[in-house]
N, CA, C and O atoms as a DFTB+ gen file, in Angstrom:
488 C
 N C O
     1  1     -55.858      66.812     116.725
     2  2     -54.754      67.749     116.792
     3  2     -53.639      67.181     117.658
     4  3     -52.466      67.220     117.289
     5  1     -54.025      66.653     118.819
     6  2     -53.045      66.114     119.741
     7  2     -52.320      64.912     119.114
     8  3     -51.117      64.737     119.309
     9  1     -53.059      64.092     118.365
    10  2     -52.469      62.927     117.698
    11  2     -51.452      63.357     116.648
    12  3     -50.405      62.723     116.510
    13  1     -51.738      64.404     115.921
    14  2     -50.819      64.894     114.895
    15  2     -49.526      65.408     115.522
    16  3     -48.444      65.180     114.982
    17  1     -49.630      66.094     116.650
    18  2     -48.447      66.620     117.339
    19  2     -47.607      65.453     117.862
    20  3     -46.384      65.459     117.721
    21  1     -48.255      64.456     118.464
    22  2     -47.536      63.290     118.988
    23  2     -46.844      62.523     117.859
    24  3     -45.712      62.066     118.023
    25  1     -47.504      62.385     116.742
    26  2     -46.922      61.683     115.602
    27  2     -45.716      62.449     115.064
    28  3     -44.681      61.850     114.772
    29  1     -45.843      63.756     114.932
    30  2     -44.740      64.577     114.449
    31  2     -43.554      64.510     115.407
    32  3     -42.408      64.434     114.963
    33  1     -43.809      64.537     116.702
    34  2     -42.756      64.440     117.707
    35  2     -42.073      63.077     117.627
    36  3     -40.849      62.988     117.714
    37  1     -42.851      62.034     117.465
    38  2     -42.316      60.684     117.368
    39  2     -41.416      60.542     116.137
    40  3     -40.340      59.950     116.217
    41  1     -41.853      61.077     115.017
    42  2     -41.058      61.017     113.787
    43  2     -39.765      61.808     113.953
    44  3     -38.713      61.379     113.478
    45  1     -39.830      62.950     114.617
    46  2     -38.638      63.771     114.833
    47  2     -37.632      63.040     115.713
    48  3     -36.429      63.097     115.458
    49  1     -38.111      62.359     116.741
    50  2     -37.217      61.617     117.638
    51  2     -36.571      60.464     116.879
    52  3     -35.377      60.211     117.043
    53  1     -37.340      59.765     116.052
    54  2     -36.781      58.665     115.269
    55  2     -35.719      59.150     114.297
    56  3     -34.729      58.456     114.061
    57  1     -35.914      60.318     113.738
    58  2     -34.947      60.867     112.791
    59  2     -33.631      61.214     113.483
    60  3     -32.579      61.178     112.845
    61  1     -33.667      61.543     114.756
    62  2     -32.460      61.909     115.490
    63  2     -31.673      60.702     115.982
    64  3     -30.481      60.816     116.269
    65  1     -32.324      59.552     116.083
    66  2     -31.639      58.356     116.553
    67  2     -30.608      57.911     115.525
    68  3     -30.855      57.997     114.322
    69  1     -29.459      57.439     115.987
    70  2     -28.449      56.979     115.019
    71  2     -28.930      55.705     114.326
    72  3     -29.620      54.873     114.915
    73  1     -28.545      55.584     113.071
    74  2     -28.912      54.386     112.308
    75  2     -28.120      53.196     112.827
    76  3     -27.024      53.356     113.364
    77  1     -28.669      52.023     112.667
    78  2     -27.968      50.815     113.095
    79  2     -26.688      50.669     112.268
    80  3     -26.716      50.820     111.047
    81  1     -25.572      50.376     112.932
    82  2     -24.321      50.259     112.192
    83  2     -24.358      49.050     111.261
    84  3     -24.946      48.017     111.582
    85  1     -23.727      49.197     110.117
    86  2     -23.647      48.087     109.166
    87  2     -22.726      47.017     109.734
    88  3     -21.773      47.319     110.454
    89  1     -23.014      45.789     109.410
    90  2     -22.188      44.690     109.890
    91  2     -20.787      44.816     109.284
    92  3     -20.632      45.081     108.092
    93  1     -19.797      44.624     110.113
    94  2     -18.419      44.729     109.647
    95  2     -18.018      43.440     108.939
    96  3     -18.411      42.346     109.343
    97  1     -17.237      43.583     107.886
    98  2     -16.765      42.422     107.148
    99  2     -15.652      41.742     107.933
   100  3     -14.801      42.406     108.526
   101  1     -15.668      40.432     107.931
   102  2     -14.650      39.634     108.592
   103  2     -13.641      39.182     107.557
   104  3     -14.018      38.613     106.533
   105  1     -12.367      39.425     107.806
   106  2     -11.319      38.954     106.903
   107  2     -11.073      37.478     107.170
   108  3     -10.980      37.056     108.323
   109  1     -10.969      36.703     106.110
   110  2     -10.808      35.259     106.230
   111  2      -9.508      34.818     105.563
   112  3      -9.041      35.445     104.612
   113  1      -8.937      33.745     106.070
   114  2      -7.718      33.193     105.488
   115  2      -8.028      32.560     104.143
   116  3      -9.063      31.917     103.971
   117  1      -7.125      32.747     103.193
   118  2      -7.334      32.153     101.882
   119  2      -6.039      31.633     101.272
   120  3      -5.969      31.421     100.061
   121  1      -5.015      31.426     102.091
   122  2      -3.714      30.989     101.579
   123  2      -3.795      29.639     100.873
   124  3      -3.057      29.399      99.917
   125  1      -4.679      28.756     101.329
   126  2      -4.773      27.444     100.683
   127  2      -5.558      27.482      99.375
   128  3      -5.678      26.460      98.700
   129  1      -6.096      28.651      99.008
   130  2      -6.804      28.818      97.746
   131  2      -5.921      29.504      96.704
   132  3      -6.417      30.053      95.720
   133  1      -4.601      29.467      96.935
   134  2      -3.657      30.115      96.035
   135  2      -2.712      29.081      95.449
   136  3      -2.555      27.988      95.993
   137  1      -2.082      29.435      94.333
   138  2      -1.150      28.514      93.708
   139  2      -0.039      29.304      93.023
   140  3      -0.220      30.472      92.682
   141  1       1.127      28.653      92.820
   142  2       2.245      29.331      92.164
   143  2       2.150      29.238      90.648
   144  3       1.443      28.382      90.116
   145  1       2.862      30.117      89.956
   146  2       2.925      30.075      88.502
   147  2       3.761      28.881      88.055
   148  3       3.431      28.202      87.083
   149  1       4.852      28.637      88.785
   150  2       5.711      27.480      88.542
   151  2       5.845      26.697      89.838
   152  3       5.794      27.279      90.922
   153  1       6.015      25.386      89.740
   154  2       6.194      24.586      90.968
   155  2       7.334      25.134      91.825
   156  3       8.422      25.414      91.323
   157  1       7.075      25.282      93.101
   158  2       8.075      25.792      94.025
   159  2       8.139      27.303      94.109
   160  3       8.851      27.842      94.956
   161  1       7.417      27.993      93.257
   162  2       7.431      29.451      93.254
   163  2       6.469      30.024      94.281
   164  3       5.759      29.280      94.957
   165  1       6.445      31.339      94.397
   166  2       5.515      31.961      95.348
   167  2       4.067      31.790      94.889
   168  3       3.784      31.777      93.691
   169  1       3.176      31.662      95.832
   170  2       1.752      31.491      95.528
   171  2       1.145      32.865      95.257
   172  3       0.632      33.529      96.157
   173  1       1.220      33.267      93.997
   174  2       0.790      34.616      93.631
   175  2      -0.511      34.653      92.842
   176  3      -0.930      35.722      92.398
   177  1      -1.163      33.495      92.657
   178  2      -2.412      33.459      91.908
   179  2      -3.476      32.715      92.705
   180  3      -3.155      31.855      93.526
   181  1      -4.733      33.043      92.465
   182  2      -5.841      32.414      93.174
   183  2      -6.657      33.454      93.933
   184  3      -6.801      34.593      93.488
   185  1      -7.186      33.048      95.080
   186  2      -8.091      33.893      95.865
   187  2      -7.304      34.736      96.869
   188  3      -6.478      34.220      97.622
   189  1      -7.575      36.035      96.863
   190  2      -6.963      36.973      97.803
   191  2      -8.064      37.834      98.413
   192  3      -9.147      37.961      97.843
   193  1      -7.787      38.414      99.553
   194  2      -8.688      39.359     100.236
   195  2     -10.096      38.789     100.425
   196  3     -11.084      39.453     100.112
   197  1     -10.182      37.584     100.928
   198  2     -11.474      36.941     101.171
   199  2     -12.117      37.569     102.401
   200  3     -11.508      37.621     103.470
   201  1     -13.363      38.049     102.244
   202  2     -14.079      38.698     103.340
   203  2     -15.520      38.203     103.365
   204  3     -16.115      37.924     102.323
   205  1     -16.066      38.100     104.563
   206  2     -17.461      37.678     104.719
   207  2     -18.189      38.693     105.594
   208  3     -17.662      39.144     106.611
   209  1     -19.399      39.044     105.187
   210  2     -20.261      39.934     105.964
   211  2     -21.543      39.171     106.278
   212  3     -22.182      38.621     105.381
   213  1     -21.913      39.141     107.549
   214  2     -23.095      38.407     108.022
   215  2     -23.006      36.916     107.693
   216  3     -24.030      36.264     107.486
   217  1     -21.820      36.391     107.645
   218  2     -21.609      34.974     107.387
   219  2     -20.329      34.529     108.066
   220  3     -19.643      35.327     108.705
   221  1     -20.013      33.254     107.925
   222  2     -18.819      32.711     108.562
   223  2     -17.688      32.588     107.552
   224  3     -17.919      32.523     106.344
   225  1     -16.471      32.557     108.061
   226  2     -15.316      32.366     107.191
   227  2     -15.343      30.975     106.571
   228  3     -14.906      30.791     105.435
   229  1     -15.848      30.011     107.301
   230  2     -15.945      28.651     106.777
   231  2     -16.817      28.624     105.525
   232  3     -16.462      28.004     104.522
   233  1     -17.949      29.294     105.594
   234  2     -18.850      29.361     104.449
   235  2     -18.206      30.137     103.296
   236  3     -18.293      29.714     102.144
   237  1     -17.566      31.264     103.596
   238  2     -16.917      32.076     102.559
   239  2     -15.828      31.270     101.864
   240  3     -15.684      31.335     100.643
   241  1     -15.064      30.514     102.639
   242  2     -13.988      29.698     102.100
   243  2     -14.553      28.621     101.174
   244  3     -14.020      28.391     100.089
   245  1     -15.620      27.970     101.597
   246  2     -16.246      26.910     100.796
   247  2     -16.782      27.474      99.477
   248  3     -16.583      26.882      98.416
   249  1     -17.457      28.614      99.550
   250  2     -18.026      29.227      98.351
   251  2     -16.917      29.701      97.412
   252  3     -17.023      29.516      96.200
   253  1     -15.863      30.305      97.944
   254  2     -14.752      30.770      97.107
   255  2     -14.062      29.583      96.432
   256  3     -13.685      29.671      95.263
   257  1     -13.894      28.483      97.155
   258  2     -13.273      27.282      96.573
   259  2     -14.133      26.737      95.431
   260  3     -13.609      26.349      94.387
   261  1     -15.453      26.710      95.632
   262  2     -16.360      26.217      94.602
   263  2     -16.345      27.143      93.388
   264  3     -16.322      26.674      92.250
   265  1     -16.358      28.456      93.625
   266  2     -16.307      29.421      92.520
   267  2     -15.031      29.220      91.723
   268  3     -15.055      29.193      90.493
   269  1     -13.911      29.079      92.433
   270  2     -12.614      28.904      91.795
   271  2     -12.596      27.628      90.945
   272  3     -12.087      27.642      89.824
   273  1     -13.143      26.533      91.466
   274  2     -13.168      25.271      90.728
   275  2     -14.011      25.394      89.456
   276  3     -13.611      24.908      88.397
   277  1     -15.163      26.035      89.556
   278  2     -16.023      26.211      88.377
   279  2     -15.357      27.101      87.326
   280  3     -15.422      26.812      86.132
   281  1     -14.717      28.183      87.774
   282  2     -14.045      29.091      86.849
   283  2     -12.893      28.389      86.142
   284  3     -12.745      28.509      84.926
   285  1     -12.077      27.656      86.894
   286  2     -10.923      26.991      86.306
   287  2     -11.345      25.860      85.373
   288  3     -10.637      25.573      84.408
   289  1     -12.467      25.218      85.630
   290  2     -12.982      24.220      84.705
   291  2     -13.349      24.872      83.377
   292  3     -13.054      24.328      82.313
   293  1     -13.991      26.035      83.437
   294  2     -14.324      26.771      82.216
   295  2     -13.054      27.154      81.447
   296  3     -13.032      27.091      80.217
   297  1     -11.996      27.549      82.166
   298  2     -10.732      27.888      81.501
   299  2     -10.136      26.672      80.808
   300  3      -9.629      26.775      79.691
   301  1     -10.197      25.516      81.473
   302  2      -9.680      24.298      80.856
   303  2     -10.447      23.930      79.590
   304  3      -9.882      23.354      78.661
   305  1     -11.715      24.259      79.558
   306  2     -12.543      23.995      78.384
   307  2     -12.390      25.068      77.309
   308  3     -13.032      24.997      76.261
   309  1     -11.535      26.064      77.570
   310  2     -11.250      27.094      76.584
   311  2     -12.185      28.287      76.617
   312  3     -12.213      29.072      75.670
   313  1     -12.944      28.438      77.679
   314  2     -13.877      29.564      77.788
   315  2     -13.519      30.424      78.995
   316  3     -13.208      29.900      80.065
   317  1     -13.562      31.721      78.826
   318  2     -13.381      32.638      79.951
   319  2     -14.781      33.071      80.370
   320  3     -15.312      34.072      79.890
   321  1     -15.357      32.301      81.268
   322  2     -16.723      32.561      81.722
   323  2     -16.741      32.554      83.246
   324  3     -16.404      31.554      83.879
   325  1     -17.137      33.679      83.820
   326  2     -17.196      33.781      85.276
   327  2     -18.497      33.163      85.774
   328  3     -19.569      33.489      85.264
   329  1     -18.418      32.276      86.765
   330  2     -19.649      31.708      87.329
   331  2     -20.523      32.795      87.940
   332  3     -20.021      33.655      88.663
   333  1     -21.803      32.769      87.665
   334  2     -22.741      33.772      88.183
   335  2     -23.408      33.309      89.470
   336  3     -23.731      34.130      90.329
   337  1     -23.618      32.000      89.616
   338  2     -24.256      31.452      90.817
   339  2     -23.429      30.293      91.349
   340  3     -23.071      29.371      90.616
   341  1     -23.134      30.362      92.643
   342  2     -22.392      29.300      93.310
   343  2     -22.974      29.131      94.705
   344  3     -23.017      30.086      95.480
   345  1     -23.417      27.939      95.025
   346  2     -23.936      27.603      96.360
   347  2     -25.017      28.576      96.823
   348  3     -25.077      28.916      98.005
   349  1     -25.854      29.017      95.921
   350  2     -26.935      29.931      96.265
   351  2     -26.543      31.393      96.281
   352  3     -27.406      32.253      96.457
   353  1     -25.280      31.702      96.104
   354  2     -24.801      33.088      96.059
   355  2     -24.795      33.554      94.611
   356  3     -24.367      32.823      93.717
   357  1     -25.273      34.776      94.382
   358  2     -25.241      35.390      93.055
   359  2     -24.017      36.303      93.003
   360  3     -23.896      37.247      93.784
   361  1     -23.118      36.003      92.071
   362  2     -21.874      36.753      91.976
   363  2     -21.952      37.840      90.924
   364  3     -22.584      37.696      89.878
   365  1     -21.283      38.933      91.245
   366  2     -21.203      40.076      90.354
   367  2     -19.750      40.528      90.302
   368  3     -19.068      40.575      91.326
   369  1     -19.282      40.859      89.105
   370  2     -17.922      41.340      88.959
   371  2     -17.893      42.837      89.231
   372  3     -18.710      43.589      88.699
   373  1     -16.946      43.265      90.063
   374  2     -16.755      44.671      90.389
   375  2     -15.605      45.218      89.548
   376  3     -14.827      44.436      89.001
   377  1     -15.479      46.532      89.431
   378  2     -14.365      47.101      88.653
   379  2     -13.014      46.648      89.224
   380  3     -12.815      46.682      90.438
   381  1     -12.088      46.225      88.358
   382  2     -10.789      45.732      88.850
   383  2      -9.938      46.860      89.412
   384  3     -10.066      48.019      89.020
   385  1      -9.064      46.485      90.344
   386  2      -8.139      47.466      90.911
   387  2      -6.685      47.074      90.657
   388  3      -5.764      47.746      91.122
   389  1      -6.485      45.976      89.912
   390  2      -5.142      45.526      89.552
   391  2      -5.233      44.703      88.267
   392  3      -6.292      44.180      87.921
   393  1      -4.107      44.603      87.572
   394  2      -4.078      43.807      86.348
   395  2      -4.275      42.332      86.679
   396  3      -3.872      41.871      87.747
   397  1      -4.896      41.596      85.761
   398  2      -5.114      40.161      85.891
   399  2      -5.943      39.794      87.125
   400  3      -5.792      38.698      87.666
   401  1      -6.806      40.689      87.567
   402  2      -7.583      40.452      88.783
   403  2      -9.068      40.631      88.511
   404  3      -9.491      41.616      87.906
   405  1      -9.838      39.674      88.963
   406  2     -11.298      39.785      88.969
   407  2     -11.707      40.107      90.401
   408  3     -11.382      39.355      91.319
   409  1     -12.407      41.201      90.599
   410  2     -12.965      41.523      91.920
   411  2     -14.398      41.026      91.912
   412  3     -15.166      41.349      91.006
   413  1     -14.761      40.240      92.917
   414  2     -16.066      39.594      92.918
   415  2     -16.810      39.825      94.220
   416  3     -16.221      39.931      95.296
   417  1     -18.139      39.900      94.083
   418  2     -19.013      40.015      95.251
   419  2     -20.159      39.035      95.044
   420  3     -20.846      39.063      94.023
   421  1     -20.348      38.175      96.024
   422  2     -21.447      37.225      95.984
   423  2     -22.425      37.541      97.110
   424  3     -22.018      37.803      98.242
   425  1     -23.715      37.515      96.791
   426  2     -24.738      37.808      97.805
   427  2     -25.774      36.707      97.853
   428  3     -26.179      36.140      96.838
   429  1     -26.185      36.431      99.078
   430  2     -27.270      35.480      99.336
   431  2     -28.000      36.021     100.560
   432  3     -27.487      35.954     101.678
   433  1     -29.201      36.559     100.344
   434  2     -29.970      37.225     101.403
   435  2     -29.096      38.329     102.006
   436  3     -28.649      39.216     101.279
   437  1     -28.846      38.292     103.310
   438  2     -28.061      39.345     103.966
   439  2     -26.564      39.028     103.979
   440  3     -25.768      39.858     104.420
   441  1     -26.171      37.858     103.508
   442  2     -24.754      37.467     103.517
   443  2     -24.056      37.971     102.265
   444  3     -24.611      37.951     101.166
   445  1     -22.828      38.420     102.460
   446  2     -22.015      38.894     101.338
   447  2     -20.619      38.309     101.460
   448  3     -20.028      38.293     102.539
   449  1     -20.105      37.832     100.339
   450  2     -18.743      37.325     100.264
   451  2     -18.032      38.116      99.180
   452  3     -18.552      38.288      98.077
   453  1     -16.836      38.595      99.507
   454  2     -16.039      39.353      98.539
   455  2     -14.654      38.739      98.479
   456  3     -14.112      38.289      99.487
   457  1     -14.090      38.728      97.274
   458  2     -12.699      38.307      97.131
   459  2     -12.160      38.767      95.789
   460  3     -12.912      39.087      94.869
   461  1     -10.836      38.790      95.703
   462  2     -10.137      39.075      94.451
   463  2      -9.603      37.755      93.944
   464  3      -9.088      36.948      94.718
   465  1      -9.724      37.530      92.638
   466  2      -9.192      36.320      92.030
   467  2      -8.181      36.729      90.983
   468  3      -8.530      37.378      89.997
   469  1      -6.910      36.349      91.191
   470  2      -5.835      36.696      90.254
   471  2      -5.555      35.501      89.354
   472  3      -5.427      34.369      89.821
   473  1      -5.462      35.770      88.064
   474  2      -5.164      34.711      87.099
   475  2      -3.790      34.929      86.489
   476  3      -3.376      36.071      86.295
   477  1      -3.066      33.835      86.180
   478  2      -1.783      34.005      85.501
   479  2      -2.013      34.358      84.040
   480  3      -3.058      34.029      83.477
   481  1      -1.051      35.020      83.427
   482  2      -1.223      35.441      82.039
   483  2      -0.471      34.531      81.070
   484  3      -0.313      34.881      79.900
   485  1      -0.017      33.404      81.520
   486  2       0.745      32.552      80.625
   487  2       0.052      31.370      80.274
   488  3       0.574      30.549      79.520
C-alpha cells in the first residue's frame, strides 16, 4: 500500500515538472549560396533562411551546398528531382510558402537543417 502511494506521488510530481525546452534553431548565413538571374543582378535565387537545430552552422552550410549542387545537376540533366539523402541527412519537402520555392527539412538523428530553395522560372 505504501509503495503504491509513493509511486502515485512520484508520478504526480513528475507530471508537474516543466518539460525540457526544445533546442532553439540557429539562423545561419547563406548569402554565398545565392545567385542572380542575370550577371550583375540581385542574388534572388538559391538558399534562403538556413537554420540548424542541434548542429552547427558550418555543417548546415556544407549540407545545403551539397544539396544545392545535387539538385542543380539534376536540373542540368533535364530532371526536376529533389535529392532525398545528402551527407547522411534525409530530406523532406514541406508545403511551400512562396512561388518558385522549395521548403526543405533534413534530419540526421537529433540534428535538423531547414532552408528554402528558390529557383528561377526562366
